[in-house]
C-alpha positions in Angstrom: 7.5 43.7 -26.0 9.1 41.0 -24.6 9.4 39.1 -28.0 10.1 42.2 -30.0 13.2 42.7 -27.4 14.7 39.9 -27.3 14.1 39.1 -31.4 16.6 42.5 -31.6 19.0 41.6 -28.8 19.2 38.4 -30.5 19.6 39.8 -34.2 22.7 42.1 -32.7 24.2 39.3 -31.1 24.2 37.0 -34.5 26.1 39.9 -36.2 28.5 40.5 -33.1 29.3 37.0 -34.0 29.3 37.1 -37.3 32.8 36.5 -39.1 31.9 38.2 -41.6 30.8 41.7 -39.7 32.0 45.0 -40.6 32.9 47.4 -38.4 29.7 49.5 -39.5 27.7 46.5 -38.5 29.5 45.8 -35.1 28.4 49.8 -34.4 24.9 49.2 -35.1 24.6 45.6 -33.4 25.8 47.7 -30.1 23.8 50.4 -30.3 20.8 48.5 -30.4 21.9 46.7 -27.7 22.5 49.8 -25.4 19.2 50.9 -26.5 17.6 47.7 -25.1 19.1 48.3 -22.0 18.2 51.6 -21.6 14.8 50.7 -22.3 15.1 47.9 -20.0 15.2 50.7 -17.2 11.9 51.7 -17.6 10.4 48.2 -19.0 8.8 45.8 -17.3 6.8 43.2 -17.9 2.7 43.5 -16.4 0.4 46.8 -16.0 0.5 48.8 -13.0 -2.8 49.5 -11.8 -3.4 53.6 -11.3 -5.0 52.9 -7.8 -2.0 50.2 -6.6 0.9 52.3 -5.0 4.0 51.1 -5.3 5.9 50.0 -2.5 9.5 49.2 -1.6 10.8 52.8 -3.1 12.3 54.9 -0.3 11.9 58.1 -1.8 8.8 59.4 -3.9 11.7 60.6 -6.7 13.2 57.0 -6.7 13.7 55.7 -10.4 12.0 52.4 -11.1 14.7 50.2 -11.9 16.4 50.7 -8.7 12.9 50.0 -7.0 13.0 46.8 -8.9 16.4 45.8 -7.9 16.0 46.4 -4.1 13.1 43.2 -4.7 16.0 40.7 -5.1 17.8 41.8 -1.5 14.5 42.5 -0.1 11.6 40.7 -1.4 10.0 39.6 1.9 10.1 43.0 3.9 8.9 45.0 0.4 6.0 42.6 0.6 5.3 42.7 4.5 5.3 46.4 4.5 2.5 46.6 1.6 0.6 44.2 3.4 0.8 46.0 6.9 0.4 49.4 4.7 -2.3 49.0 2.3 -3.9 45.5 3.8 -7.4 46.2 2.5 -6.5 47.9 -0.6 -4.4 47.1 -3.9 -0.7 47.5 -3.9 2.3 47.1 -6.3 5.6 45.0 -6.5 7.5 45.5 -9.0 10.4 42.7 -9.9 13.6 42.9 -12.3 11.3 41.1 -15.0 7.9 42.2 -13.9 4.8 44.0 -12.0 2.7 42.3 -9.1 -0.5 43.4 -8.0 -1.4 42.2 -4.7 -5.2 42.2 -4.2 -6.6 42.0 -0.3 -8.6 38.6 -0.1 -12.2 40.3 -0.4 -11.3 40.1 -4.1 -11.0 36.4 -4.4 -15.0 35.2 -5.3 -14.4 38.3 -7.9 -11.6 36.7 -9.4 -13.4 33.6 -9.7 -15.6 34.6 -12.1 -13.3 36.4 -14.5 -12.9 34.5 -17.8 -9.3 33.2 -18.7 -9.5 35.3 -21.9 -8.9 38.2 -19.4 -7.2 36.4 -16.4 -5.2 33.5 -17.5 -3.5 32.3 -14.3 -1.2 29.7 -15.8 -0.1 32.5 -18.0 0.9 34.6 -15.0 2.6 31.1 -13.6 4.5 30.1 -17.1 5.8 33.6 -17.1 6.9 33.4 -13.4 8.9 30.1 -14.3 10.5 31.9 -17.2 8.7 29.2 -19.3 10.4 30.0 -22.3 13.4 28.6 -20.9 12.1 25.9 -18.4 9.8 24.5 -21.1 6.8 24.8 -19.1 5.2 26.9 -21.8 4.3 23.5 -23.8 1.3 23.7 -21.6 -0.1 27.0 -22.8 -2.6 26.4 -25.0 -4.1 23.6 -24.1 -6.8 22.2 -22.0 -5.6 18.5 -21.8 -4.0 18.8 -18.3 -7.0 20.8 -16.7 -9.1 18.5 -18.0 -7.3 14.9 -17.0 -6.6 16.5 -13.6 -9.8 18.6 -12.9 -12.0 16.6 -14.5 -10.7 12.9 -14.2 -8.4 12.8 -11.5 -10.2 15.0 -8.8 -13.4 13.3 -8.8 -11.8 10.1 -8.3 -9.4 11.1 -5.8 -11.2 9.2 -3.0 -10.6 5.7 -4.9 -6.9 6.4 -4.8 -6.4 5.7 -1.0 -5.8 2.1 -1.5 -3.3 2.9 -4.1 -2.0 5.4 -2.2 -1.5 3.0 0.7 0.4 0.6 -1.4 2.8 2.9 -2.2 3.4 4.0 1.1 4.2 0.9 2.3 6.6 -0.2 -0.5 8.1 3.4 0.2 8.2 2.5 4.2 10.4 -0.7 3.4 12.3 0.8 0.5 13.5 4.2 1.8 12.8 4.5 5.8 16.3 3.5 7.3 15.8 0.0 9.8 15.3 1.0 13.0 17.1 -1.6 15.6 16.0 -0.4 18.5 12.3 -1.3 20.1 9.6 0.8 19.2 7.5 2.0 21.8 3.8 2.4 21.9 2.7 5.7 23.1 0.8 6.0 26.3 -2.5 8.0 25.5 -2.3 9.9 29.1 1.7 10.7 29.1 1.3 14.2 27.2 4.4 15.4 29.6 6.9 13.4 28.1 9.0 14.8 25.0 8.0 13.0 21.4 11.1 11.3 21.6 10.9 10.1 24.9 7.7 8.5 24.1 8.8 6.6 21.1 12.4 5.9 21.8 13.2 5.9 25.4 17.0 5.5 24.9 19.4 7.5 22.7 21.0 4.4 21.0 17.4 3.2 19.5 17.8 6.5 17.5 18.7 5.8 13.4 20.4 9.1 11.5 18.1 9.8 8.3 18.0 12.6 5.5 14.4 13.3 6.6 14.2 16.0 3.4 15.3 13.5 1.0 12.8 10.6 2.8 9.7 12.6 2.1 10.8 13.7 -1.0 11.1 10.5 -2.3 7.9 9.1 -0.7 5.9 12.3 -2.4 7.5 11.6 -5.6 6.3 7.7 -6.0 3.0 8.9 -4.8 3.1 11.0 -7.6 4.4 8.2 -10.1 2.2 5.9 -8.9 -1.3 8.5 -9.7 0.5 9.8 -13.1 2.2 6.6 -14.7 0.8 4.1 -13.0 2.4 0.6 -12.0 5.0 -0.8 -12.8 6.5 2.4 -14.6 6.3 4.2 -11.0 9.0 2.0 -9.2 11.5 2.9 -12.1 14.1 4.3 -9.7 16.2 6.1 -12.6 12.5 8.1 -13.1 12.0 9.3 -9.3 15.3 10.5 -9.5 14.7 12.4 -12.6 11.2 13.8 -11.5 13.1 15.5 -8.2 16.3 16.6 -10.3 14.2 18.8 -13.1 11.5 20.4 -10.3 15.2 21.6 -8.9 16.7 22.4 -11.9 13.7 24.6 -12.9 13.4 26.3 -10.1 17.1 27.2 -9.8 16.7 28.7 -13.4 14.2 30.5 -12.2 15.3 32.0 -9.4 18.4 32.9 -11.5 16.8 34.6 -14.0 14.7 36.8 -12.4 17.8 38.6 -11.0 18.0 39.9 -14.7 16.5 42.2 -17.0 14.0 40.5 -19.8 16.0 41.4 -22.7 19.4 39.4 -21.1 17.5 36.2 -20.7 18.1 34.6 -24.2 22.3 35.1 -23.3 21.6 34.5 -19.0 19.8 31.1 -20.2 22.5 29.2 -22.4 25.3 30.4 -19.8 23.3 28.8 -16.7 23.9 25.3 -16.3 20.9 24.3 -15.0 19.0 25.3 -18.3 21.1 22.4 -20.0 20.5 20.3 -17.4 16.9 20.6 -17.8 17.1 20.1 -21.0 18.7 16.5 -20.3 16.8 15.4 -17.7 13.7 16.2 -20.0 14.9 14.2 -23.0 15.7 11.5 -20.7 12.4 11.3 -18.8 10.5 11.6 -22.3 12.8 8.2 -23.4 11.7 6.4 -20.7 8.0 7.1 -20.6 7.6 7.4 -24.3 7.3 3.4 -25.2 4.8 3.3 -22.3 2.4 5.9 -24.0 2.9 3.9 -27.6 2.2 0.9 -26.4 -1.2 2.2 -25.0 -1.7 3.8 -28.1 -1.1 0.6 -29.9 -3.0 -1.5 -27.5 -6.3 0.8 -27.7 -6.1 1.1 -31.7 -6.0 -2.6 -31.9 -8.7 -2.7 -29.8 -11.1 -0.3 -31.4 -10.4 -2.0 -35.0 -11.7 -5.3 -33.4 -14.4 -3.7 -31.9 -12.8 -5.2 -28.0 -12.7 -3.6 -25.2 -9.5 -3.3 -23.2 -8.8 -2.5 -19.4 -7.6 0.5 -18.9 -5.3 1.9 -16.5 -6.1 4.1 -13.8 -3.8 7.0 -14.1 -3.0 10.8 -15.5 -0.9 9.6 -18.6 -3.8 7.3 -19.7 -6.7 10.2 -19.2 -3.8 12.1 -21.8 -4.2 9.8 -23.9 -7.9 9.5 -23.7 -8.7 13.1 -24.1 -5.5 14.2 -26.2 -6.7 15.9 -29.7 -4.7 17.0 -32.7 -0.9 17.4 -31.8 -1.4 16.3 -28.7 -1.4 12.9 -29.6 2.1 12.8 -29.8 3.4 10.4 -27.5 6.8 13.2 -27.0 3.8 15.7 -26.3 2.4 13.3 -23.4 5.5 12.5 -21.8 6.7 16.1 -22.2 3.5 17.4 -20.4 3.8 15.1 -18.0 7.2 16.4 -16.9 6.2 19.5 -15.8 2.8 18.6 -14.7 4.2 16.9 -11.5 5.8 20.6 -10.7 3.2 21.3 -8.1 3.0 18.1 -6.8 6.2 17.4 -5.3 8.0 20.2 -3.1 4.9 21.7 -2.4 3.5 18.7 -1.0 6.6 17.1 0.5 7.0 20.7 2.4 3.3 20.5 3.8 4.4 16.9 5.0 7.3 17.6 6.8 6.3 21.3 8.4 2.8 18.5 10.1 5.6 15.9 11.3 7.8 19.1 12.3 4.8 20.8 14.3 3.8 17.3 15.9 7.6 16.7 17.1 7.3 20.1 18.5 3.5 19.5 20.1 3.9 16.3 21.6 0.9 16.5 23.6 -1.2 16.1 20.3 0.6 12.9 19.8 -2.0 10.7 21.4 -5.0 12.4 20.7 -4.3 12.1 16.3 -2.8 8.8 17.0 -6.6 7.6 18.9 -7.9 9.6 16.0 -6.6 7.4 13.1 -6.3 4.3 15.0 -10.5 4.3 15.6 -11.2 5.5 12.3 -8.7 2.6 10.5 -10.5 0.0 12.9 -14.5 0.9 12.0 -13.2 1.2 8.3 -10.9 -2.4 8.5 -7.9 -0.5 7.6 -7.4 2.5 4.9 -10.4 3.0 2.7 -11.6 5.8 0.9 -13.7 6.9 3.5 -11.0 7.0 5.9 -9.8 10.5 5.5 -13.0 12.1 6.1 -13.4 10.3 9.6 -10.2 12.4 10.6 -11.5 16.1 11.8 -8.7 16.7 14.6 -5.8 15.4 11.7 -7.4 18.1 9.2 -7.2 20.6 11.3 -4.0 20.4 13.1 -2.5 20.0 8.8 -4.7 22.9 8.3 -3.4 25.3 11.5 0.5 23.8 10.4 -0.3 25.4 7.1 -1.4 28.6 8.5 1.6 29.2 10.5 3.9 27.6 8.2 2.5 29.0 4.6 4.2 27.2 1.4 7.2 29.7 0.5 7.2 31.4 3.7 
């Protein structure tokens, strides 16, 4: 339905834009646009379950299109009211472009067993991120990213501990401002003092820094190291572009979801973020493609000579190894990389920032957390792949932080 509405709209706009269009054709085009506008008042992508009542309507007789657009100004309250009233049963939230069914947690295990042919989570994600305009729909119809991340990266995550530490050490030198003051060690017994007093006793030992930007850059560096390996991960332009394209995609998504579906083709082309996505994506592809081609060339040469090569351990290499058909195209692989990092920048950096803010707000936990980390590192002789498993207090603190500060809240 959405595609049909878009095709009709594009046809009508083309007719209106043509210099050879007569009055009769203009009338037909305007009539088509009017019909689509009226159709949008009742059309929303998704299916409403009969047993899931709609939340957000003030009156039982309220037209659906009014309820849809109320979500734009009061979405959080609508979801909260639905959860409060229907905590143990499904309920429906309607947005301007889609219907969302909110299920209670008792259905989680059942949903895990539903096949992708019936419930494809990535299709829902692509729709939510206006995939046709953000470009993320390139990930649909292929399991390349899933196999590379779930079957290759996840089982090896422990082996990346030392690599991550190496990148963190580099980031500490590169991105953190230099502090001219004297860093005082924490006293395990001094839990009554504030975090500031424990570390920097005098005001002149503080250095102003953009904390959000620093953490985002650190996470981006680690992501780059994991996906493209060394030395490309040290490319400062690629680092900056990674952060920029995520910002532009979410900006485009937020704006376009304010409008009905049939207007999306027009709205997208009027949005500066939409065009910025295209430019940034082209530049990322231009930076990454030469490395992919070189790796493919080396593998082809080694195959012809029946010799072995030392393959890099990163996601791009696993893309190359697992790709089939058109997925082997270097530009296809580079574009997939561009969108594969979406979930590993702002969400991860947000979790880190929340954790550090909570530590600052609760200085009584500083000493025991530091002591746990110190003991684990002494036992392992530094940061090793076994070290994170020896930090139950830190793990508990981070879990509680996420519970109190859920992503997106």
